[in-house]
DRENTORMI-59809 format. One line per 3 residues: their letters; for each residue x, y, z of C-alpha. Coordinates in steps of 0.25 Angstrom, whole numbers, plus 5000, padded with zeros to 4 digits. Layout:
<rs>
a> X:Y:Z; ...
</rs>
This chain:
<rs>
xxx> 5045:5014:5165; 5058:5007:5161; 5051:4994:5162
xxx> 5039:4997:5154; 5048:5004:5143; 5056:4991:5142
xxx> 5044:4983:5142; 5038:4991:5130; 5051:4990:5122
xxx> 5051:4975:5125; 5037:4973:5120; 5040:4982:5108
xxx> 5052:4973:5104; 5043:4961:5106; 5033:4968:5097
xxx> 5022:4966:5108; 5016:4980:5103; 5003:4980:5110
xxx> 5009:4977:5124; 5020:4987:5121; 5010:4997:5118
xxx> 5002:4994:5131; 5015:4995:5140; 5020:5007:5133
xxx> 5007:5015:5137; 5012:5013:5152; 5025:5020:5149
xxx> 5025:5035:5152; 5025:5045:5141; 5032:5047:5132
xxx> 5038:5033:5132; 5024:5027:5130; 5022:5036:5118
xxx> 5035:5032:5113; 5034:5017:5114; 5020:5017:5108
xxx> 5025:5025:5096; 5036:5014:5094; 5026:5003:5095
xxx> 5018:5009:5084; 5031:5010:5076; 5034:4996:5077
xxx> 5020:4991:5074; 5021:4999:5061; 5034:4995:5057
xxx> 5031:4980:5060; 5018:4980:5052; 5019:4992:5043
xxx> 5004:4995:5047; 5001:5009:5046; 4991:5008:5058
xxx> 5003:5008:5067; 5010:5019:5059; 4998:5028:5060
xxx> 4998:5025:5075; 5012:5029:5076; 5010:5042:5069
xxx> 4997:5045:5078; 5005:5043:5091; 5018:5050:5085
xxx> 5014:5065:5090; 5010:5061:5104; 5022:5052:5106
xxx> 5032:5063:5100; 5026:5073:5110; 5027:5064:5122
xxx> 5042:5060:5119; 5045:5075:5116; 5039:5079:5130
xxx> 5050:5072:5137; 5060:5081:5144; 5073:5084:5136
xxx> 5082:5077:5147; 5075:5064:5144; 5085:5055:5136
xxx> 5074:5047:5130; 5067:5059:5124; 5075:5061:5111
xxx> 5077:5046:5109; 5062:5043:5110; 5060:5055:5099
xxx> 5071:5049:5091; 5065:5035:5091; 5051:5041:5088
xxx> 5056:5049:5076; 5064:5037:5071; 5052:5028:5070
xxx> 5044:5039:5064; 5054:5040:5053; 5054:5025:5051
xxx> 5039:5025:5049; 5040:5037:5039; 5052:5031:5032
xxx> 5044:5018:5030; 5032:5027:5025; 5042:5033:5015
xxx> 5040:5047:5021; 5055:5050:5021; 5054:5065:5024
xxx> 5046:5062:5037; 5055:5051:5040; 5068:5059:5038
xxx> 5062:5070:5048; 5059:5060:5059; 5073:5053:5057
xxx> 5080:5066:5058; 5072:5070:5070; 5075:5056:5077
xxx> 5090:5058:5074; 5090:5072:5080; 5084:5066:5093
xxx> 5094:5055:5094; 5105:5065:5092; 5099:5075:5102
xxx> 5098:5063:5113; 5113:5059:5110; 5117:5073:5113
xxx> 5109:5075:5126; 5110:5061:5131; 5123:5055:5125
xxx> 5124:5043:5134; 5109:5039:5133; 5107:5024:5128
xxx> 5094:5029:5122; 5102:5035:5111; 5109:5023:5106
xxx> 5098:5016:5097; 5094:5028:5089; 5108:5034:5088
xxx> 5112:5021:5082; 5100:5020:5073; 5103:5034:5067
xxx> 5118:5031:5066; 5115:5018:5058; 5104:5024:5050
xxx> 5111:5036:5045; 5125:5030:5043; 5121:5022:5030
xxx> 5110:5025:5021; 5107:5019:5008; 5107:5028:4995
xxx> 5092:5027:4994; 5090:5034:5008; 5102:5043:5008
xxx> 5093:5055:5004; 5085:5052:5016; 5097:5052:5025
xxx> 5102:5065:5018; 5089:5072:5023; 5093:5069:5037
xxx> 5108:5072:5035; 5112:5063:5046; 5124:5053:5046
xxx> 5126:5041:5055; 5137:5032:5060; 5134:5017:5058
xxx> 5144:5012:5068; 5140:5021:5079; 5125:5018:5076
xxx> 5128:5003:5076; 5135:5005:5090; 5124:5013:5095
xxx> 5114:5003:5091; 5121:4991:5097; 5122:4999:5111
xxx> 5107:5002:5110; 5104:4987:5110; 5108:4987:5124
xxx> 5107:5001:5129; 5096:5009:5122; 5084:5011:5131
xxx> 5073:5015:5121; 5069:5003:5111; 5082:4996:5113
xxx> 5078:4984:5106; 5076:4992:5093; 5092:4994:5093
xxx> 5093:4979:5091; 5084:4979:5079; 5091:4991:5073
xxx> 5104:4984:5075; 5099:4971:5068; 5095:4979:5056
xxx> 5109:4987:5056; 5117:4974:5057; 5108:4966:5047
xxx> 5106:4976:5037; 5117:4987:5038; 5129:4979:5043
xxx> 5125:4966:5036; 5126:4958:5048; 5114:4950:5050
xxx> 5120:4940:5060; 5123:4951:5069; 5109:4956:5067
xxx> 5103:4943:5072; 5112:4943:5084; 5107:4957:5087
xxx> 5093:4952:5087; 5097:4939:5095; 5102:4948:5106
xxx> 5090:4957:5106; 5081:4945:5107; 5089:4941:5120
xxx> 5086:4955:5125; 5071:4957:5122; 5066:4943:5118
xxx> 5061:4937:5105; 5051:4946:5097; 5045:4946:5084
xxx> 5053:4958:5080; 5066:4952:5084; 5062:4939:5077
xxx> 5059:4946:5064; 5072:4953:5064; 5080:4940:5068
xxx> 5073:4933:5056; 5077:4944:5046; 5091:4943:5052
xxx> 5092:4928:5048; 5088:4932:5034; 5100:4941:5034
xxx> 5109:4929:5038; 5102:4920:5028; 5097:4911:5039
xxx> 5082:4909:5035; 5080:4897:5043; 5083:4905:5056
xxx> 5074:4916:5051; 5062:4907:5048; 5064:4900:5062
xxx> 5061:4913:5068; 5050:4917:5058; 5043:4904:5059
xxx> 5039:4908:5074; 5029:4918:5068; 5018:4913:5077
xxx> 5026:4917:5089; 5023:4932:5085; 5011:4931:5075
xxx> 5002:4924:5085; 5006:4932:5097; 4996:4943:5099
xxx> 5005:4951:5108; 5016:4953:5096; 5014:4963:5085
xxx> 5017:4953:5073; 5026:4959:5062; 5022:4955:5048
xxx> 5037:4955:5044; 5038:4942:5050; 5030:4936:5039
xxx> 5038:4942:5029; 5051:4936:5035; 5044:4923:5036
xxx> 5040:4923:5021; 5055:4926:5018; 5060:4914:5026
xxx> 5051:4905:5019; 5054:4911:5006; 5069:4909:5008
xxx> 5065:4894:5011; 5057:4894:4998; 5045:4890:5005
xxx> 5037:4899:4996; 5023:4895:5002; 5027:4900:5016
xxx> 5034:4912:5011; 5021:4916:5003; 5013:4914:5016
xxx> 5021:4923:5024; 5024:4934:5014; 5009:4934:5012
xxx> 5007:4936:5027; 5017:4947:5028; 5011:4955:5016
xxx> 4997:4953:5022; 5001:4959:5036; 5011:4969:5033
xxx> 5005:4983:5031; 5017:4991:5024; 5026:4989:5013
xxx> 5039:4985:5019; 5044:4971:5014; 5030:4969:5007
xxx> 5037:4970:4994; 5048:4960:4997; 5037:4951:5003
xxx> 5028:4952:4991; 5040:4949:4982; 5044:4937:4990
xxx> 5030:4932:4990; 5030:4933:4975; 5043:4926:4974
xxx> 5038:4915:4983; 5027:4912:4972; 5037:4914:4961
xxx> 5047:4904:4966; 5036:4895:4969; 5032:4895:4954
xxx> 5020:4905:4955; 5024:4917:4947; 5010:4922:4944
xxx> 5008:4924:4959; 5022:4929:4961; 5019:4940:4951
xxx> 5007:4945:4958; 5015:4947:4970; 5026:4954:4962
xxx> 5015:4963:4956; 5009:4966:4970; 5022:4970:4975
xxx> 5024:4981:4964; 5010:4987:4968; 5014:4989:4982
xxx> 5021:5000:4989; 5036:4996:4991; 5044:4999:5004
xxx> 5057:5002:4996; 5065:4994:5005; 5075:4985:4999
xxx> 5068:4972:5000; 5055:4978:4994; 5062:4985:4983
xxx> 5069:4972:4978; 5055:4965:4979; 5048:4976:4971
xxx> 5059:4976:4960; 5060:4961:4958; 5044:4960:4959
xxx> 5043:4970:4947; 5053:4961:4939; 5046:4948:4943
xxx> 5032:4953:4940; 5036:4956:4926; 5041:4942:4923
xxx> 5044:4930:4931; 5058:4929:4935; 5067:4919:4927
xxx> 5070:4905:4933; 5085:4910:4936; 5080:4923:4944
xxx> 5070:4914:4952; 5082:4905:4956; 5091:4916:4959
xxx> 5080:4921:4969; 5079:4907:4975; 5094:4908:4977
xxx> 5093:4921:4984; 5081:4916:4992; 5089:4904:4997
xxx> 5101:4912:5000; 5093:4922:5008; 5087:4910:5017
xxx> 5101:4905:5019; 5099:4893:5010; 5113:4894:5003
xxx> 5114:4880:4997; 5100:4882:4990; 5104:4895:4985
xxx> 5117:4890:4979; 5111:4879:4972; 5101:4888:4965
xxx> 5113:4897:4961; 5121:4886:4956; 5110:4881:4947
xxx> 5109:4896:4942; 5124:4897:4940; 5123:4885:4930
xxx> 5113:4893:4922; 5121:4906:4922; 5121:4908:4907
xxx> 5106:4909:4908; 5106:4919:4919; 5104:4934:4917
xxx> 5114:4944:4922; 5105:4948:4933; 5104:4933:4937
xxx> 5119:4931:4937; 5121:4943:4946; 5111:4937:4956
xxx> 5117:4923:4955; 5131:4928:4958; 5125:4937:4970
xxx> 5117:4925:4976; 5130:4916:4975; 5137:4927:4982
xxx> 5127:4928:4993; 5126:4913:4996; 5142:4911:4996
xxx> 5143:4924:5004; 5133:4919:5015; 5139:4905:5015
xxx> 5153:4910:5017; 5160:4907:5004; 5166:4921:5002
xxx> 5174:4918:4989; 5162:4913:4982; 5153:4924:4987
xxx> 5163:4935:4982; 5164:4928:4968; 5149:4928:4967
xxx> 5147:4943:4972; 5158:4948:4962; 5151:4940:4951
xxx> 5138:4947:4955; 5145:4961:4954; 5152:4959:4941
xxx> 5139:4954:4933; 5134:4965:4924; 5119:4970:4922
xxx> 5114:4964:4936; 5100:4969:4933; 5091:4967:4945
xxx> 5102:4959:4952; 5110:4973:4954; 5108:4973:4969
xxx> 5116:4960:4970; 5129:4967:4965; 5130:4978:4976
xxx> 5126:4967:4986; 5137:4958:4981; 5147:4970:4983
xxx> 5142:4972:4997; 5144:4957:5000; 5158:4957:4994
xxx> 5161:4969:5003; 5156:4962:5015; 5165:4950:5012
xxx> 5177:4958:5010; 5174:4966:5023; 5173:4953:5030
xxx> 5187:4948:5024; 5193:4962:5029; 5195:4967:5014
xxx> 5190:4981:5018; 5193:4988:5005; 5186:4977:4996
xxx> 5174:4978:5005; 5174:4993:5004; 5175:4992:4989
xxx> 5163:4982:4988; 5154:4990:4998; 5156:5003:4989
xxx> 5153:4995:4977; 5140:4990:4983; 5137:5005:4985
xxx> 5140:5008:4971; 5127:5001:4966; 5114:5008:4966
xxx> 5100:5006:4962; 5099:4991:4967; 5090:4983:4975
xxx> 5093:4982:4990; 5102:4994:4989; 5098:5001:5002
xxx> 5102:4989:5011; 5115:4987:5004; 5120:5001:5004
xxx> 5118:5002:5019; 5126:4990:5021; 5137:4995:5012
xxx> 5138:5008:5019; 5138:5003:5033; 5149:4993:5028
xxx> 5158:5004:5022; 5157:5013:5034; 5161:5002:5043
x> 5173:4997:5035
</rs>
């Protein structure tokens, strides 16, 4: 059975879902039921197609009964139940059914705690124990009420250590630990380079796959290395034309962003259109629609851009940071076309995001010559954009000066989020220099802001950083 179990997990990691389903049926119950349920979960989260969610729910009761029938002395029983309830909670959370999600999350947590007591040395505990320690350790204000319903607390450092051990030792869905660590290092620790190294190591273990390539490309976005991201994403045919692979529409969203950063707007429009045509849910559709509109806008076609901005407002929004920003900005830009200065600032952001720092600086320098004509909102953004470029290009003194100028500007308007982010990046720089108290001051200052865009992601980073100082 071990060989077939490992084969199923390998096929899942490579997103060869039909073959994984076929091999899973050879496994004895309840492992066959468990892996089939997971396959439907992955297909749903990858495509957001409710057909796969419906199948997941349809098979839930039988799979739950099969796993529950395992004897209590089986060290996998509670782990399998924990995995199942965790994934059920994820689906319910994405569906914004928060009460049901909280119930399944609490149930999953109880199962992992039980297994740790009964089988303290089992490697099966590592991944899920790590997940819950990390998950419960730092929660943004927006979801604090959700965590209060559960009443649990986590320890980030313990969870991080458990997840790193799980990459090598966990014997149930081991590769998941690498992906979870990727998100932990990229989004919570603000260490995208380490996150990329994590995926490189996983590729050496399980081989190249669509899911690892997608996360690798998103990791390169985090390091502002768009040329490396697009080199991966341009291999689209490898997966899209392979009938054995379950293609993930998110690939086209990332490819659209890559061309967007390069200011190749016709190609960006093509891939954003493809993504919006094939994705079945709301996640990242707001951001894709906004960037689609911006592609037309920056290409000189405000009329078409406005249609996309209005379309975005008529759709259900996921509420995730990127989609929330897209909705907020689309509302403004649909009422009136952004000024020439605002468009140039967006171009500066775009070129920075792709790692094209010289081009970004040239745009900003031109704007700075016209500083008396800029609104307060635009001044805040100009200083922030300078700070990001100087910071990433390793000119720390210039970066600090720019961040401080951003923070001290009054009435930031829609650029408010750039001020707490400037605080965070100042804190990161002071931490790197060993000036712990200054770092602590600016992390806390970042957390003092409220009601700004991209708030959830920043709060998690600040809380993790403060706890680890």
